[in-house]
C-alpha positions in Angstrom: -9.0 12.6 19.6 -7.0 11.4 16.6 -4.5 14.4 15.3 -5.5 16.2 12.8 -1.6 16.9 11.4 -0.5 16.3 7.4 1.0 12.9 6.9 1.9 13.1 3.4 1.2 16.5 1.0 1.3 15.9 -3.1 1.8 19.4 -4.4 1.4 19.1 -8.3 2.7 15.3 -8.6 3.2 14.0 -11.8 4.6 10.4 -12.4 5.6 9.3 -16.4 7.4 6.5 -17.5 9.2 7.6 -21.2 7.5 11.0 -20.1 4.0 9.4 -20.6 2.0 10.5 -17.5 1.0 7.3 -14.9 -0.6 10.4 -12.7 -1.2 13.7 -13.9 -0.7 16.6 -12.1 -1.7 15.1 -8.4 -2.4 17.4 -5.7 -3.9 16.4 -2.1 -3.0 16.0 1.5 -3.4 12.6 3.5 -3.9 13.2 7.5 -2.2 11.4 9.9 -4.0 8.2 11.1 -6.3 8.3 8.2 -7.5 4.7 6.2 -7.6 5.3 2.8 -8.1 3.6 -0.3 -7.2 4.3 -3.7 -9.3 3.2 -6.4 -9.9 3.2 -10.2 -9.9 1.1 -13.4 -6.7 -0.8 -14.8 -4.3 1.6 -15.7 -5.6 4.3 -13.5 -1.9 4.9 -12.1 -2.8 3.3 -8.4 0.1 1.1 -8.0 2.5 3.4 -9.8 1.3 6.0 -6.9 2.0 3.8 -4.6 5.2 3.1 -5.6 6.1 7.2 -5.7 4.5 7.5 -1.8 7.3 4.4 -0.6 10.3 6.2 -2.7 10.8 3.5 -4.9 9.9 5.8 -7.9 10.7 9.4 -8.1 7.7 12.1 -9.6 8.7 13.9 -12.8 7.4 17.0 -11.7 6.1 18.1 -8.4 7.1 17.4 -5.1 5.6 14.2 -2.3 6.7 15.7 1.2 6.0 12.8 4.2 6.7 16.3 6.8 9.5 14.5 8.7 8.5 10.9 8.1 11.8 9.0 7.7 11.8 6.4 4.9 12.8 4.1 7.8 8.8 4.6 9.2 7.3 3.7 6.2 6.5 0.3 5.7 5.5 -0.7 1.7 3.8 -4.1 1.0 4.3 -5.1 -2.9 1.2 -7.0 -5.2 1.8 -10.7 -4.1 2.0 -11.5 -8.1 5.3 -9.5 -7.7 6.7 -11.8 -4.9 9.1 -14.4 -6.4 7.0 -17.8 -5.5 10.3 -19.3 -5.2 12.1 -17.2 -2.6 14.3 -19.2 -0.8 13.9 -18.6 2.5 11.7 -19.8 5.6 8.9 -17.9 6.6 10.4 -16.5 9.7 13.0 -15.2 8.2 10.7 -13.7 5.6 9.0 -11.8 8.8 12.6 -10.9 10.4 12.9 -8.9 7.1 10.6 -6.2 8.9 13.6 -5.3 10.8 16.0 -4.2 7.8 14.8 -0.9 7.0 15.5 0.6 10.9 19.1 -2.1 11.2 20.4 -2.7 8.1 20.2 -6.1 6.4 23.9 -7.5 8.0 22.3 -6.5 11.4 23.0 -9.5 13.8 19.2 -11.2 14.5 18.7 -11.7 18.2 16.3 -13.5 20.7 14.1 -11.0 21.0 13.3 -10.4 17.4 13.1 -14.0 16.6 10.4 -13.9 19.6 9.3 -11.1 18.2 8.6 -12.5 14.5 6.6 -15.9 16.1 4.1 -13.4 18.3 3.4 -11.6 15.0 3.4 -14.7 12.7 0.9 -16.0 15.8 -1.1 -12.5 15.5 -1.9 -13.5 11.8 -3.0 -17.2 12.4 0.6 -18.6 10.9 1.7 -20.1 14.6 4.0 -22.8 14.3 5.0 -21.8 10.9 8.5 -20.1 11.3 10.2 -23.2 10.0 8.1 -24.0 6.9 9.4 -22.6 3.4 8.1 -19.3 1.6 7.6 -21.0 -1.6 6.0 -24.1 -0.1 3.0 -21.7 1.3 -0.4 -21.2 -0.6 -1.5 -17.5 -1.4 -3.0 -16.9 1.6 -0.7 -18.1 3.9 2.1 -16.2 2.1 0.5 -12.9 2.4 -0.5 -13.6 6.3 3.4 -13.7 6.6 3.8 -10.5 4.4 1.6 -8.8 6.7 3.7 -10.2 9.6 6.4 -8.6 8.3 4.6 -5.5 8.5 3.9 -6.3 12.3 7.7 -6.6 12.9 8.3 -3.8 11.2 6.3 -1.5 13.7 6.3 1.5 10.7 3.8 4.3 11.5 2.8 4.6 7.7 1.6 1.1 6.2 1.9 1.3 2.1 -0.1 -1.7 0.8 -1.3 -2.4 -3.2 -3.7 -4.8 -3.6 -3.3 -6.4 -0.4 -6.5 -8.6 -0.5 -6.4 -10.0 -4.6 -6.2 -13.9 -5.0 -6.2 -14.9 -1.1 -9.4 -17.0 0.2 -11.8 -15.4 2.1 -10.8 -16.0 5.4 -7.5 -14.9 4.9 -9.2 -11.2 3.1 -11.5 -10.8 6.8 -8.1 -11.7 9.5 -6.0 -9.3 7.6 -8.5 -7.1 7.0 -9.1 -6.9 10.6 -5.3 -6.3 11.0 -5.5 -3.3 9.2 -8.5 -1.9 11.7 -6.5 -2.3 14.4 -3.6 -0.2 13.1 -6.0 2.2 12.1 -7.8 2.2 15.6 -3.4 3.0 16.8 -3.3 6.1 14.9 -1.3 4.6 11.8 -1.7 6.2 8.2 -2.8 3.2 6.0 -3.2 3.5 2.3 -4.0 1.0 0.3 -4.7 0.0 -3.2 -8.3 -1.6 -3.8 -10.5 -2.8 -6.2 -13.3 -4.2 -4.2 -16.2 -1.6 -3.9 -17.9 -3.2 -1.8 -14.4 -4.0 0.8 -14.0 -0.3 0.3 -17.5 0.9 1.7 -17.2 -1.3 4.4 -14.2 -0.9 5.8 -12.0 2.3 4.2 -13.3 5.6 5.9 -11.7 8.0 2.8 -11.0 7.2 -1.0 -8.8 8.6 -3.6 -10.8 8.0 -6.9 -8.0 8.4 -9.4 -7.7 8.2 -13.4 -4.2 9.0 -14.0 -5.8 12.6 -13.3 -8.0 12.9 -9.7 -11.6 12.6 -9.6 -12.7 12.7 -6.3 -11.0 12.4 -3.0 -12.4 12.6 0.7 -15.2 10.6 2.3 -15.8 7.2 0.7 -19.5 7.7 0.9 -19.2 11.0 -1.2 -16.7 9.5 -3.8 -18.2 6.4 -4.6 -20.7 7.3 -6.7 -21.7 6.0 -9.7 -21.4 9.3 -11.4 -17.7 9.9 -10.2 -16.7 6.0 -11.1 -18.6 6.6 -15.1 -16.4 9.4 -15.2 -13.3 7.5 -14.2 -14.0 4.2 -16.7 -14.7 7.0 -19.2 -11.4 8.9 -18.8 -9.5 5.4 -18.9 -11.1 4.1 -21.7 -10.5 7.7 -23.8 -6.6 7.7 -22.4 -4.6 7.7 -25.8 -1.4 5.2 -25.1 0.0 7.0 -28.5 -0.6 10.5 -27.8 2.9 13.2 -27.3 4.8 13.3 -24.1 4.1 15.8 -21.4 5.9 18.3 -21.5 5.8 19.3 -18.5 7.5 15.6 -17.7 11.1 15.0 -17.3 
């Protein structure tokens, strides 16, 4: 039976830019081993939230508690569009970067690490691609490479920001299979998603966000027409020129 203990707790979290909140007063608890989609309209604060969970930005108010999980045990995959397409590295070296959070950027590359990288590439359908330049790959192959880096990192928590955007359907299905395997292994997986049908098929839990929390719980209960209408309405009504939030530092 999967352990029902908190993986991360958010208490009154506000994430702001120039004191204007991207995420506003969010409180919830995600359990260890849960598989959660973060969904909402454009500008809802989804990427800001996943970056805050990854420790890349800090909340201007409230707190995020990982309950003893070290930063080295949290893997983060940014949007593919945020990756430099001219990244001057071989595919194998990109995958080996999965060791950096635990071993450091200047650790010597060992033979077992290289073998792990080759096994990870094979696991995502890129066996024999290690010598290729990352920049020469298609978008789908680049995303497979970045997922292989996550395999090498072997973290208990995996954070994904729009992991299936701009890739072909075959790659999408293969990588979704890897996400399901991580979930079956008891890892905590949190992903920013857009495809509602995909979420309904593969993600048992959903966080619906429109800068404020609209709903959180079982996907079949959260992704209903009324909640989606409310989320869209809040996004459309949001005033970018409103006065700064008094509580946002």
